[in-house]
C-alpha positions as CSV (number, residue, x, y, z in Angstrom):
1,X,74.2,135.9,173.8
2,X,72.2,137.8,176.5
3,X,69.1,139.8,175.5
4,X,69.7,143.5,174.8
5,X,68.7,145.8,177.6
6,X,65.6,147.9,176.9
7,X,65.9,151.7,177.4
8,X,63.4,154.4,176.5
9,X,64.6,157.7,175.0
10,X,62.0,160.5,175.4
11,X,62.3,163.7,173.2
12,X,59.8,166.4,172.3
13,X,61.2,169.4,170.3
14,X,63.3,169.9,167.2
15,X,66.6,170.9,169.0
16,X,66.3,167.5,170.8
17,X,66.2,165.7,167.5
18,X,69.2,167.6,166.2
19,X,71.3,166.9,169.3
20,X,70.2,163.3,169.7
21,X,70.3,162.3,166.0
22,X,73.6,160.4,166.2
23,X,72.7,158.9,169.6
24,X,69.5,157.6,168.2
25,X,71.3,156.0,165.2
26,X,74.0,154.5,167.4
27,X,71.5,153.1,169.9
28,X,69.6,151.4,167.1
29,X,72.9,149.9,165.9
30,X,73.8,148.6,169.3
31,X,73.6,144.9,170.0
32,X,73.5,145.5,173.7
33,X,70.7,148.0,173.9
34,X,67.1,147.8,172.8
35,X,65.8,151.3,172.1
36,X,62.2,152.5,172.3
37,X,62.1,156.1,170.9
38,X,59.2,158.1,172.4
39,X,58.1,161.5,171.1
40,X,56.1,163.6,173.5
41,X,54.3,165.7,170.9
42,X,55.5,169.1,172.3
43,X,56.5,169.9,168.6
44,X,54.1,168.3,166.2
45,X,53.8,170.1,162.8
46,X,55.8,168.8,159.8
47,X,58.2,171.7,159.7
48,X,58.9,171.6,163.4
49,X,59.3,167.8,163.6
50,X,59.0,165.4,160.7
51,X,61.3,167.3,158.3
52,X,64.0,167.1,160.9
53,X,63.6,163.3,161.1
54,X,63.9,163.0,157.3
55,X,66.9,165.3,156.9
56,X,68.8,163.9,159.8
57,X,68.1,160.3,158.8
58,X,66.3,159.6,162.1
59,X,63.8,156.8,162.1
60,X,60.2,157.7,163.2
61,X,59.4,157.4,166.9
62,X,58.2,154.1,168.1
63,X,55.6,155.8,170.3
64,X,54.0,159.2,169.9
65,X,52.3,160.6,173.0
66,X,50.5,163.5,171.3
67,X,50.9,165.6,174.4
68,X,49.7,169.0,173.2
69,X,48.5,172.0,175.1
70,X,48.1,175.8,175.1
71,X,50.2,176.4,178.2
72,X,53.3,174.9,179.8
73,X,51.1,173.4,182.5
74,X,48.9,171.6,180.0
75,X,51.8,170.3,177.9
76,X,53.9,169.0,180.9
77,X,50.9,167.5,182.7
78,X,49.9,165.7,179.5
79,X,53.5,164.4,179.0
80,X,53.4,162.9,182.5
81,X,49.9,161.5,182.2
82,X,50.5,159.9,178.8
83,X,54.1,158.7,179.5
84,X,53.3,156.9,182.7
85,X,51.3,154.0,181.2
86,X,53.8,153.7,178.3
87,X,56.8,153.4,180.7
88,X,54.8,151.1,183.0
89,X,54.2,148.7,180.1
90,X,57.7,148.9,178.7
91,X,59.5,148.6,182.1
92,X,62.8,149.8,180.7
93,X,66.1,149.6,182.5
94,X,66.3,153.4,182.2
95,X,64.3,156.3,180.8
96,X,66.6,158.9,179.0
97,X,65.7,162.6,178.6
98,X,67.5,165.5,177.0
99,X,67.5,169.2,177.8
100,X,65.3,171.5,179.8
101,X,61.9,171.6,178.2
102,X,58.3,170.7,179.3
103,X,59.1,167.2,177.9
104,X,61.8,166.5,180.6
105,X,59.1,166.9,183.3
106,X,58.0,163.5,182.0
107,X,60.8,162.3,184.2
108,X,58.3,162.5,187.1
109,X,56.4,159.6,185.5
110,X,59.6,157.6,185.5
111,X,60.4,158.6,189.1
112,X,56.9,157.5,190.2
113,X,57.5,154.1,188.6
114,X,61.0,153.9,190.2
115,X,62.6,153.6,186.7
116,X,66.2,154.9,186.7
117,X,66.4,158.3,185.0
118,X,69.2,159.4,182.6
119,X,69.6,163.2,181.8
120,X,71.6,164.2,178.8
121,X,72.8,167.9,178.9
122,X,72.7,168.0,182.6
123,X,74.0,170.4,185.3
124,X,73.7,173.5,183.0
125,X,72.8,176.5,185.1
126,X,72.0,180.1,184.4
127,X,71.4,180.8,188.1
128,X,68.3,182.8,187.0
129,X,65.3,181.3,188.7
130,X,63.0,183.4,186.6
131,X,63.6,181.0,183.7
132,X,61.3,178.0,183.6
133,X,64.1,176.1,181.9
134,X,66.2,176.6,185.0
135,X,63.5,175.0,187.1
136,X,63.1,172.1,184.7
137,X,66.8,171.2,184.4
138,X,67.3,171.5,188.1
139,X,64.3,169.2,188.8
140,X,65.4,166.5,186.4
141,X,69.0,166.6,187.6
142,X,67.9,166.0,191.1
143,X,65.7,163.1,190.0
144,X,68.4,161.5,187.8
145,X,70.5,158.5,188.4
146,X,72.9,159.2,185.6
147,X,73.7,162.7,184.2
148,X,75.7,163.4,181.1
149,X,77.2,166.8,181.4
150,X,79.1,168.7,178.7
151,X,81.9,170.1,180.6
152,X,83.8,169.8,183.9
153,X,82.4,173.2,185.0
154,X,78.9,171.8,184.7
155,X,79.8,168.8,186.8
156,X,81.2,171.0,189.5
157,X,77.9,173.0,189.4
158,X,76.0,169.8,190.0
159,X,78.3,168.7,192.8
160,X,77.9,172.0,194.5
161,X,74.1,171.3,194.7
162,X,74.8,168.0,196.4
163,X,74.5,165.7,193.4
164,X,76.5,162.5,193.6
165,X,79.8,163.0,191.6
166,X,79.7,159.3,190.6
167,X,76.4,160.0,188.8
168,X,77.8,162.7,186.5
169,X,79.7,161.8,183.4
170,X,81.4,164.5,181.3
171,X,81.0,163.9,177.6
172,X,81.5,167.3,175.8
173,X,78.9,169.1,173.6
174,X,76.7,167.0,171.2
175,X,76.3,169.9,168.7
176,X,80.0,169.4,167.6
177,X,79.3,165.8,166.7
178,X,76.1,166.8,164.7
179,X,77.8,169.6,162.7
180,X,80.8,167.4,161.9
181,X,78.5,164.6,160.6
182,X,75.8,166.7,158.9
183,X,77.6,169.8,157.8
184,X,81.4,169.6,157.6
185,X,81.4,166.0,156.3
186,X,78.8,167.0,153.7
187,X,80.2,170.4,152.8
188,X,80.0,169.8,149.0
189,X,76.2,169.2,149.4
190,X,75.7,172.5,151.2
191,X,77.8,174.4,148.8
192,X,75.6,173.0,146.0
193,X,72.5,174.2,147.8
194,X,73.9,177.7,148.3
195,X,73.4,178.8,144.7
196,X,72.6,182.4,143.6
197,X,69.0,181.2,143.0
198,X,68.8,179.9,146.6
199,X,69.5,183.4,147.9
200,X,67.5,185.3,145.2
201,X,64.4,183.3,146.0
202,X,64.7,184.5,149.6
203,X,65.4,188.1,148.8
204,X,68.8,188.0,150.4
205,X,72.4,188.4,149.3
206,X,75.0,185.7,150.0
207,X,77.1,186.9,153.0
208,X,75.2,190.2,153.2
209,X,72.2,189.2,155.4
210,X,71.5,188.3,159.0
211,X,69.7,185.3,160.2
212,X,67.3,185.6,163.2
213,X,65.5,183.3,165.6
214,X,63.4,184.3,168.6
215,X,61.1,182.0,170.6
216,X,61.7,182.4,174.4
217,X,58.7,183.5,176.4
218,X,60.8,186.2,178.1
219,X,61.1,187.8,174.7
220,X,58.1,187.0,172.5
221,X,55.6,187.2,175.4
222,X,56.8,190.6,176.6
223,X,55.9,193.6,174.6
224,X,58.8,195.7,175.8
225,X,61.4,193.0,175.0
226,X,59.9,192.3,171.6
227,X,60.0,196.0,170.8
228,X,63.7,196.2,171.9
229,X,64.5,193.2,169.6
230,X,62.8,194.8,166.7
231,X,64.7,198.1,167.2
232,X,67.9,196.1,167.4
233,X,67.4,194.0,164.2
234,X,65.8,197.0,162.4
235,X,69.0,198.9,162.8
236,X,71.1,196.1,161.3
237,X,73.0,196.9,158.1
238,X,71.3,194.4,155.9
239,X,68.2,192.2,155.5
240,X,67.3,190.1,158.5
241,X,65.9,186.7,157.5
242,X,63.5,185.5,160.3
243,X,62.1,181.9,160.3
244,X,59.6,182.4,163.1
245,X,57.8,179.7,165.1
246,X,54.0,179.7,164.9
247,X,53.9,180.7,168.6
248,X,56.2,183.7,167.9
249,X,54.0,184.7,164.9
250,X,50.9,184.6,167.1
251,X,52.5,186.7,169.8
252,X,53.7,189.3,167.2
253,X,50.1,189.5,165.9
254,X,48.6,189.6,169.4
255,X,50.9,192.4,170.5
256,X,50.5,194.3,167.2
257,X,54.3,194.5,166.8
258,X,55.3,196.0,163.5
259,X,58.2,194.4,161.7
260,X,61.0,196.7,160.5
261,X,61.2,197.0,156.7
262,X,64.5,195.0,156.6
263,X,63.1,192.0,158.4
264,X,61.7,189.1,156.2
265,X,59.5,186.9,158.4
266,X,58.9,183.3,157.1
267,X,57.4,180.1,158.5
268,X,59.7,177.6,160.2
269,X,62.2,175.8,157.9
270,X,64.1,172.5,157.8
271,X,67.5,171.9,159.2
272,X,69.4,171.7,155.9
273,X,68.0,175.1,154.8
274,X,68.7,176.6,158.2
275,X,72.3,175.3,158.3
276,X,72.9,176.7,154.8
277,X,71.5,180.1,155.8
278,X,73.4,180.1,159.1
279,X,76.7,179.2,157.4
280,X,76.4,182.0,154.8
281,X,75.1,184.7,157.1
282,X,77.0,187.9,158.1
283,X,75.8,187.2,161.6
284,X,72.9,185.7,163.6
285,X,70.5,187.3,166.1
286,X,69.0,184.6,168.4
287,X,67.7,183.7,171.8
288,X,68.4,180.0,171.2
289,X,71.0,178.1,173.3
290,X,71.6,175.6,170.4
291,X,72.0,178.3,167.7
292,X,74.7,180.2,169.6
293,X,76.7,177.0,169.9
294,X,76.1,176.1,166.2
295,X,77.3,179.5,165.1
296,X,80.4,179.2,167.4
297,X,81.3,176.0,165.7
298,X,80.6,177.3,162.1
299,X,82.6,180.4,162.7
300,X,79.7,182.8,162.4
301,X,79.3,185.6,164.9
302,X,76.0,185.9,166.9
303,X,74.1,188.2,169.2
304,X,72.6,186.3,172.1
305,X,69.4,188.1,173.0
306,X,68.8,186.7,176.5
307,X,68.6,188.0,180.0
308,X,70.9,185.2,181.2
309,X,72.5,182.1,179.8
310,X,73.6,178.6,180.8
311,X,76.1,178.5,177.9
312,X,78.9,180.9,178.8
313,X,81.3,179.1,176.6
314,X,80.3,181.1,173.5
315,X,81.3,184.3,175.4
316,X,84.6,182.7,176.4
317,X,85.3,181.9,172.8
318,X,84.5,185.5,171.8
319,X,82.0,184.3,169.2
320,X,78.9,186.0,170.6
321,X,77.7,189.4,171.8
322,X,75.2,189.4,174.7
323,X,72.3,191.7,175.1
324,X,69.2,191.7,177.3
325,X,66.1,192.8,175.5
326,X,64.4,193.4,178.8
327,X,67.0,196.0,179.7
328,X,67.7,197.8,176.4
329,X,69.1,200.8,178.3
330,X,72.0,198.6,179.4
331,X,72.7,197.4,175.8
332,X,72.4,200.3,173.4
333,X,71.7,199.2,169.9
334,X,74.7,201.0,168.4
335,X,77.1,199.3,170.8
336,X,75.6,195.8,170.3
337,X,75.8,196.2,166.5
338,X,79.3,197.7,166.7
339,X,80.5,194.7,168.7
340,X,78.9,192.3,166.3
341,X,80.5,194.1,163.3
342,X,83.9,193.7,165.0
343,X,83.4,189.9,165.1
344,X,82.6,189.6,161.4
345,X,85.6,188.0,159.6
346,X,87.4,187.0,162.8
347,X,88.2,183.5,163.9
348,X,88.1,181.8,167.3
349,X,88.5,178.4,168.9
350,X,85.2,177.2,170.1
351,X,86.4,174.5,172.6
352,X,82.9,172.9,172.7
353,X,84.1,169.4,172.0
354,X,86.0,166.9,169.8
355,X,83.0,165.3,168.0
356,X,82.8,162.1,170.2
357,X,80.2,163.0,172.7
358,X,77.5,160.8,171.1
359,X,79.9,157.9,171.2
360,X,80.7,158.4,174.8
361,X,77.1,158.5,175.8
362,X,76.2,155.3,173.9
363,X,79.3,153.5,175.1
364,X,78.5,154.5,178.7
365,X,74.9,153.4,178.4
366,X,76.0,150.0,177.0
367,X,78.5,149.6,179.9
368,X,75.9,150.3,182.5
369,X,73.5,147.9,180.8
370,X,76.2,145.2,181.1
371,X,77.0,146.1,184.7
372,X,73.4,146.8,185.8
373,X,74.7,150.3,186.7
374,X,71.9,152.7,186.0
375,X,70.7,153.0,189.6
376,X,73.5,155.1,191.2
377,X,71.3,156.2,194.1
378,X,72.1,152.9,195.8
379,X,74.9,155.0,197.2
380,X,73.8,158.1,199.0
381,X,74.3,161.4,197.2
382,X,75.9,163.0,200.2
383,X,77.6,159.8,201.3
384,X,76.2,160.1,204.8
385,X,75.8,157.2,207.3
386,X,72.1,157.4,208.0
387,X,71.8,154.0,209.8
388,X,69.9,154.0,213.1
389,X,69.5,151.5,215.9
390,X,66.0,150.6,217.2
391,X,64.9,148.5,220.1
392,X,62.2,145.8,220.1
393,X,59.4,148.4,220.5
394,X,60.6,150.3,217.4
395,X,62.0,153.2,219.4
396,X,65.6,154.4,219.4
């Protein structure tokens, strides 16, 4: 039997762990692939990292880079610097990245080593170049040899940029797989968690509160946007439960923002607790791309507090209301809350996937390992004939 093909999977933040949890497990079970799981260190505290490994049943990383920093430049440069020697020594058949964070800029280290790059969650576009994430995902897509895109419309976006159609594989959205495995298949467990005591301890009423997340720099690093968000959630007809990242808490303190009396701010929480709170909420206020997809699948309405989005499917499903905190005059609080209220109790078809995206990715990786098919750049992206004829003196 041939030796399994070594691949490296590089992740760095908690949404990465959530989306890739089933992929990690299936890769470790594969007889054809030898996985090295690398953690960049972008998220490093227990309640932003380790608790997610434990609750999702993900084995600890094989390599931890410890790439911390106070700025995006520090984190991304540390990821590249620390990842380069690791990949050089491993010499994997491919380096796999997910998403659009500072961690995916580690793909530059793989490119410098001429290691084929695989990008999961590729070809998403907000077409808002002000977003750092838009720059990151565009960069890695154009470096990648293989791209796993969620939908045909994403693939078409990549092709429009000149990416090789043969490099892009449509797999559907990973979050559907995760929720089927960790929530719907274990519904009895979550029902047992959601006791009256669970809600009483948090000062909220089952079905009568809102859940909130806010972490994007365009929101928490901007006093005007943050004030608009607080005005919005402060007008909600119920308690707003707000597990806030440490960075968000620091920004709130730095800007001197006063929390509305109905907002309960707490430290970051684990995935099981978050899923329980999300499933029983009246609605969710968030600027997260992952959370608006999770709420769409769970049947909980959301307000997407973002200037622009690369995930229009939640709007297509009529599961989410959009507002831009940077332009509150265009999204009056009363109108946003009225639209949210009209979604409460309604149903929709999310159309995000059938729960087999993880299988498709692992099966395709294994096939490419068998066929030595990671390096798709052997055929030109634009399929142009660039051959030239030279004479003996090296001139045309």
